[in-house]
C-alpha atoms as one frame of an Amber mdcrd trajectory, in Angstrom:
protein
   0.186  -0.006   0.126   1.423   3.464  -0.986   1.368   5.439   2.285   3.123
   8.375   3.990   5.733   6.950   6.554   4.972   7.841  10.502   8.663   8.839
  10.349   7.846  11.281   7.375   4.757  12.565   9.228   6.914  12.983  12.613
   9.283  14.875  10.441   6.847  17.243   8.805   5.298  17.716  11.851   8.962
  19.803  13.126   8.667  22.065  10.354   5.150  23.211  10.717   3.699  25.889
   7.858   2.865  28.365  10.516   4.506  29.610  13.953   1.531  29.588  16.021
   2.140  28.332  19.521   0.585  25.323  21.161  -2.272  27.440  22.545  -3.471
  28.470  19.272  -3.038  25.376  17.603  -5.024  23.663  20.047  -7.847  26.143
  19.564  -7.374  25.679  15.716  -7.623  21.803  15.853 -10.944  22.449  18.006
 -12.444  25.339  15.761 -11.758  23.286  12.661 -13.418  20.063  13.788 -16.280
  22.522  15.254 -16.775  23.785  11.843 -16.782  20.289  10.349 -19.128  19.099
  12.837 -21.441  22.306  12.413 -21.547  21.877   8.488 -22.646  18.322   8.726
 -25.071  18.487  11.702 -26.897  21.801  11.297 -26.222  22.318   7.614 -26.540
  18.894   6.281 -23.401  19.419   3.961 -21.826  16.380   2.484 -18.941  15.089
   4.496 -16.808  15.570   1.659 -17.456  19.489   1.276 -17.577  19.828   5.253
 -14.022  18.277   5.458 -12.678  20.381   2.759 -13.948  23.701   4.206 -13.211
  22.388   7.657  -9.066  21.790   6.584  -9.127  25.390   5.029 -10.624  26.947
   8.386  -8.130  24.822  10.503  -5.348  26.178   8.453  -6.977  29.690   8.575
  -7.330  29.650  12.497  -3.565  28.528  12.850  -2.342  31.490  11.153  -1.019
  29.410   8.092  -0.887  30.955   4.532  -3.891  29.809   2.562  -1.646  28.439
  -0.567   0.267  26.269   1.930  -3.051  25.093   3.599  -4.237  24.154   0.211
  -1.211  22.338  -0.829  -1.290  20.160   2.620  -5.064  19.448   1.831  -4.301
  18.357  -1.360  -1.473  16.540  -1.005  -2.790  14.677   1.745  -6.337  13.957
  -0.277  -4.089  12.666  -3.055  -1.564  10.433  -1.165  -4.848   8.883   0.810
  -6.693   7.926  -2.398  -3.523   6.746  -3.981  -3.115   4.423  -0.683  -6.568
   3.334  -0.401  -8.828   4.108  -3.151  -7.786   1.066  -5.357  -8.589  -1.124
  -2.388 -11.917   0.445  -1.857 -12.810   0.063  -5.676 -11.913  -3.671  -5.562
 -13.721  -4.217  -2.509 -16.718  -2.882  -4.124 -16.451  -5.196  -7.105 -16.261
  -8.321  -5.115 -19.260  -7.186  -3.052 -21.178  -6.473  -6.252 -20.286 -10.072
  -7.575 -21.171 -11.462  -4.263 -24.735  -9.895  -4.344 -25.574 -10.351  -8.246
 -24.481 -13.676  -8.580 -26.487 -15.084  -5.881 -23.416 -16.252  -3.767 -24.670
 -14.101  -1.007 -27.988 -15.701  -0.914 -25.990 -19.023  -1.238 -24.493 -18.353
   2.196 -27.418 -17.366   3.948 -29.495 -20.317   2.625 -27.008 -22.866   3.521
 -26.160 -21.663   6.897 -30.097 -21.030   7.700 -30.935 -24.667   6.499 -28.553
 -26.007   9.258 -29.522 -23.487  11.954 -32.865 -23.287  14.050 -34.392 -22.261
  17.630 -31.360 -21.162  19.866 -28.767 -21.393  17.112 -30.431 -18.912  15.058
 -28.756 -15.714  16.439 -25.424 -17.521  16.004 -26.258 -18.427  12.611 -27.183
 -14.689  11.839 -23.943 -13.517  13.258 -22.142 -15.970  11.061 -23.768 -14.886
   8.003 -23.360 -11.347   8.592 -19.764 -11.408   9.287 -19.124 -13.476   6.360
 -21.103 -11.328   4.089 -19.573  -8.058   5.880 -15.954  -8.734   4.886 -16.308
  -7.434   1.545 -19.162  -5.227   1.568 -19.834  -1.808   3.056 -22.042  -1.523
   6.016 -25.117   0.044   4.202 -24.936  -2.372   1.375 -24.644  -5.272   4.020
 -27.696  -3.935   5.458 -29.753  -3.650   2.295 -28.767  -7.047   1.256 -29.530
  -8.877   4.600 -33.004  -6.761   5.724 -35.062  -9.226   3.341 -33.288 -12.373
   4.981 -33.843 -10.962   8.581 -37.211 -10.170   8.047 -38.264 -13.686   6.256
 -36.305 -15.267   9.169 -38.059 -13.567  11.874 -41.641 -14.164  10.356 -41.161
 -17.767   9.358 -39.764 -18.660  12.828 -41.989 -16.107  14.485 -38.941 -14.469
  16.341 -38.676 -11.441  17.878 -37.067  -9.121  15.195 -34.433  -8.029  17.590
 -33.646 -11.380  18.591 -32.588 -12.088  14.932 -31.768  -8.431  13.745 -29.254
  -7.310  16.575 -26.773 -10.195  15.868 -26.660  -9.071  12.033 -26.375  -5.739
  12.660 -23.592  -6.433  15.133 -21.590  -8.633  12.659 -21.785  -6.207  10.065
 -21.105  -3.156  12.195 -18.101  -5.065  13.635 -16.472  -6.112  10.513 -17.219
  -2.076   9.218 -15.325  -0.654  12.097 -12.702  -3.083  12.814 -11.926  -5.210
   9.845  -9.896  -3.756   6.346 -10.683  -3.658   3.663 -13.403  -1.388   5.257
 -12.619   2.236   4.342 -12.306   3.358   7.960  -9.542   0.694   9.074  -7.783
   1.090   5.751  -7.438   5.104   6.131  -6.069   4.461   9.895  -3.691   2.030
   8.607  -2.268   4.370   6.129  -2.568   7.460   8.520  -0.556   5.457  11.292
   1.737   3.416   9.183   0.682   0.002  10.347   0.946  -3.346   9.006  -2.266
  -4.695   7.357  -1.879  -8.378   7.826  -1.340  -7.698  11.398  -4.098  -5.562
  12.068  -6.314  -7.573  10.277  -5.315 -10.543  12.403  -5.452  -8.622  15.623
  -8.885  -7.271  14.642 -10.213 -10.790  14.003  -9.144 -11.619  17.576 -10.608
  -8.320  18.691 -13.612  -8.960  16.656 -15.081 -12.656  17.710 -15.402 -12.016
  21.226 -17.060  -8.248  20.696 -19.511  -9.614  18.150 -20.818 -12.470  20.565
 -21.222  -9.825  23.352 -23.304  -7.314  20.984 -24.951  -9.757  18.905 -26.393
 -13.150  20.556 -25.551 -12.165  24.015 -27.348  -8.467  23.723 -30.107  -9.520
  21.575 -31.596 -11.398  24.484 -32.228  -8.241  26.261 -32.860  -5.967  23.141
 -35.843  -8.358  22.460 -37.246  -7.904  25.945 -36.922  -4.182  25.699 -38.353
  -3.833  22.336 -40.483  -6.922  21.237 -41.582  -6.219  17.821 -42.593  -8.584
  15.006 -41.126  -8.239  11.401 -43.050  -5.312   9.696 -44.886  -6.236   6.229
 -43.096  -3.749   3.983 -42.404  -4.830   0.213 -39.436  -7.415   0.464 -36.970
  -6.808  -1.984 -36.511  -9.586  -4.582 -33.254 -11.565  -3.900 -30.645 -11.686
  -6.747 -30.803 -15.558  -6.984 -34.705 -15.563  -7.985 -33.783 -14.236 -11.276
 -30.827 -16.708 -11.709 -31.202 -20.071 -13.202 -28.070 -21.315 -11.110 -25.935
 -19.574  -8.616 -22.335 -20.564  -6.966 -21.773 -23.126  -4.339 -21.310 -22.517
  -1.020 -17.642 -23.666  -0.465 -16.792 -21.714  -3.696 -18.391 -18.244  -2.581
 -17.189 -18.535   1.239 -13.471 -19.279  -0.275 -13.711 -16.305  -2.752 -14.749
 -13.881  -0.037 -12.167 -15.242   2.490  -9.229 -15.468  -0.174  -8.005 -12.043
   0.554  -8.094 -12.378   4.158  -6.110 -15.574   4.080  -3.499 -14.338   1.739
  -2.763 -11.236   3.980  -2.865 -13.064   7.469  -0.460 -15.692   5.571   1.922
 -12.700   4.861   1.643 -11.324   8.598   2.331 -14.743   9.677   5.441 -15.213
   7.512   6.916 -11.547   8.623   6.439 -12.661  12.084   8.025 -15.985  12.060
  10.790 -15.401   9.256  11.363 -11.667   9.584  14.045 -11.401   7.056  12.645
  -8.990   4.186  15.727 -11.138   1.905  14.199 -14.654   2.442  12.500 -15.932
  -0.733   9.603 -17.198   0.941   8.748 -13.861   2.425   9.599 -11.720  -0.636
   7.040 -14.057  -2.515   4.228 -13.739   0.435   5.043  -9.608   0.771   3.746
  -9.627  -3.024   1.107 -11.970  -2.962  -0.128 -11.012   0.724  -0.113  -7.248
  -0.181  -3.596  -5.937  -0.051  -3.695  -4.780  -3.656  -2.582  -7.900  -4.953
  -4.730  -9.991  -2.391  -8.049  -8.192  -3.169  -7.137  -8.177  -7.073  -6.841
 -12.088  -7.132 -10.092 -12.499  -4.970 -11.860 -10.300  -7.833 -10.292 -12.148
 -10.735 -10.942 -15.348  -9.163 -14.672 -14.473  -8.241 -15.278 -13.476 -11.703
 -14.849 -17.441 -12.324 -16.112 -18.906  -9.166 -19.256 -16.332  -8.493 -19.574
 -14.621 -12.142 -19.172 -17.673 -14.443 -20.922 -20.008 -11.832 -24.021 -17.940
 -12.066 -23.925 -18.288 -15.690 -23.053 -14.616 -16.619 -21.501 -13.669 -19.932
 -18.434 -11.734 -20.132 -20.480  -8.520 -20.629 -22.633  -9.356 -17.672 -19.781
  -9.652 -15.545 -18.068  -6.386 -17.312 -21.647  -4.671 -16.478 -21.328  -6.101
 -12.785 -18.279  -4.498 -12.290 -19.204  -1.150 -13.882 -22.172  -0.879 -11.682
 -20.224  -1.447  -8.609 -17.973   1.548  -8.963 -20.475   4.400  -9.376 -21.881
   4.119  -5.771 -18.132   4.640  -3.913 -17.394   7.602  -5.539 -18.869   9.446
  -2.650 -16.925   7.328  -0.040 -13.750   7.784  -2.077 -14.206  11.660  -1.853
 -14.787  11.340   1.965 -12.138   9.274   2.617  -9.404  11.700   0.416 -10.771
  14.714   2.091 -10.134  13.073   5.489  -6.561  12.394   4.442  -6.377  15.962
   3.273  -7.428  17.131   6.909  -5.113  14.759   8.396  -2.350  16.051   6.728
  -3.369  19.514   7.411  -3.266  19.131  10.892   0.098  17.392  10.657   1.414
  20.382   8.536   0.457  23.164  10.984   2.301  21.427  13.569  -0.424  19.592
  15.445   1.652  16.497  15.437   4.467  17.984  17.244   2.093  19.781  19.637
   0.660  16.334  20.665   3.989  14.825  21.064   5.020  17.631  23.437   1.965
  17.534  25.545   1.663  13.677  25.522   5.010  13.610  27.608   3.207  14.600
  30.667  -0.412  12.844  30.138  -1.209   9.677  32.442  -3.648   8.631  30.055
  -2.717   5.364  27.697  -2.323   6.321  24.087  -4.278   3.501  23.055  -7.507
   5.022  25.494  -6.710   8.442  24.377  -7.418   7.338  20.747 -10.389   5.655
  21.580 -11.674   8.815  23.278 -10.800  11.374  20.560 -12.569   8.705  17.865
 -15.626   8.689  20.333 -15.723  12.337  20.839 -15.591  13.147  17.044 -18.326
  10.088  16.012 -20.830  11.695  18.838 -20.382  15.056  17.105 -20.495  14.301
  13.445 -22.211  10.783  13.597 -19.983   9.366  10.849 -17.781   6.403  11.428
 -15.457   7.325   8.593 -15.079  10.813   9.883 -14.281   9.898  13.223 -11.740
   7.445  12.372  -9.612   9.318   9.935  -9.753  12.729  11.885  -8.856  10.608
  14.979  -5.952   8.788  12.719  -4.587  12.246  11.953  -4.541  13.508  15.350
  -2.684  10.551  17.023  -0.374   9.462  14.179   2.673  10.915  15.696   2.172
   9.068  18.630   2.792   5.705  16.971   6.342   6.946  15.707   8.289   4.735
  18.203   5.460   2.138  18.286   6.081  -1.703  17.503   4.306  -3.251  14.720
   1.796  -4.749  17.168   1.011  -1.463  19.140   0.444   0.417  15.975  -2.197
  -2.146  14.929  -3.843  -1.988  18.248  -4.040   1.801  17.764  -5.691   1.222
  14.505  -8.198  -0.892  16.498  -8.860   1.493  19.302  -9.582   4.130  17.068
 -12.039   1.936  15.056 -13.699   0.896  18.178 -14.627   4.510  19.262 -15.626
   5.480  15.737 -18.778   2.948  16.566 -19.690   4.697  19.800 -23.373   5.474
  20.441 -24.986   5.829  16.906 -27.733   8.362  17.274 -29.800  10.817  15.005
 -26.919  12.384  13.168 -26.116   9.039  11.806 -27.198   7.738   8.498 -27.182
   4.416   9.710 -29.361   4.968  12.809 -31.990   6.058  10.330 -31.277   3.199
   7.814 -31.890   0.737  10.830 -35.093   2.627  12.329 -36.939   2.638   8.809
 -35.916  -1.132   7.863 -37.181  -2.240  11.105 -39.982  -0.038  11.646 -39.153
   1.213  15.093 -39.706   4.440  16.769 -36.682   6.815  17.573 -36.832   5.705
  21.316 -36.803   2.095  20.276 -33.884   2.615  17.672 -31.909   4.171  20.466
 -32.595   1.114  22.969 -31.314  -1.288  20.617 -29.304  -0.071  17.642 -27.587
   2.886  19.483 -26.968   0.920  22.710 -25.658  -2.375  20.750 -22.994   0.117
  19.046 -21.975   1.418  22.508 -21.318  -2.253  23.647 -19.361  -3.022  20.378
 -17.302   0.101  20.983 -16.649  -0.248  24.861 -16.085  -3.977  24.487 -13.762
  -3.347  21.476 -11.516  -1.118  23.630 -11.558  -3.583  26.264 -10.160  -6.455
  24.350  -7.499  -4.012  22.519  -6.331  -2.926  25.911  -6.035  -6.692  27.044
  -4.179  -7.575  24.055  -1.701  -4.546  24.833  -0.971  -6.096  28.291  -0.226
  -9.338  26.891   1.656  -8.617  23.297
């Protein structure tokens, strides 16, 4: 992955584009974030525009020349898109292939055929987690909602008993596991190892999703005891297909990039010799770009061709997968521009100076910063990229493991208490036919449990690794 190294970021931080003191820089940071929050929440401005204007405001409040602020922002935007843009695009293509080929339906139907009664919430977690690996959260919800409604209605389950585990699986994947945009941007900003972050992310994700999913759903079903509503259920992709991929082929394709990246991480830990032939091969094959590209190419055959797609149909599927991610790429890029502006005005060095006297652990600090931005903006992605930019200098002397845990701490904080300023809040409310109060008691509490559990397990790992 193309990324600015932490050493470069720290070096840049020592040569700020303004001579402002720490007090002015601190006020500038708060003001810049406040502008972003105000534009998103009060004026309902798109996050891309809010981050762009907020970056310019940040430079102005810090007393930096406008031309240098613009240069910092555009440089950060370009490097961030270069680092994660291709990965986001490849993830979108894989997700579209999974959905259109009926592969996602195959996973769902196979697992549900073997689950019943008390095991159903666990089955929903498994389905959501597998499908959630290559899909964006919103896409995952749209894909799973028909299944959740049908399972709840057919089995006469409380909607929360089935829905909360599915939502927990999607949300945990979205916040903690690359190749989702938030974790990718944090990895890029902090200079963490993607394979190690992925491996540790799975270690944190498994117990977190169990607590927030099947366990919490028991209480959520008591607090909000509702049945599945009767809106029009969208047609499933496989209903229009004569055939669809097998369960084994679908799961293998989805997990291929994960396996390749994890093998690379294990080889780096065990061999730890960049000149070793085995490590050189795994460094290439296990790089995020090659791993995801391999999954996409394999998916064209194991998913597309297996579903009877012609070459032109596969090409159309790929083309349609890219248009919806334009907004995501712009938001992520603008977040990278905001991050670089923060560093270039000297915030990185300011944090390094101030942190010498902080008694609070770095991991907890990163989580708290992400929590604050999440509560204010409602966006997990904005919270992740802003918090990563603020704490990136603190990772300069961290080990590979510590840097990955820092990414996970930020990811956990970015999921804290989704409420009315989060699009996901309204998406869940409308799909499940709940009131605002019911959504807060279920969805918002679930997100908070994920966030608190996540940082808890991250801190536990930091004690043993």
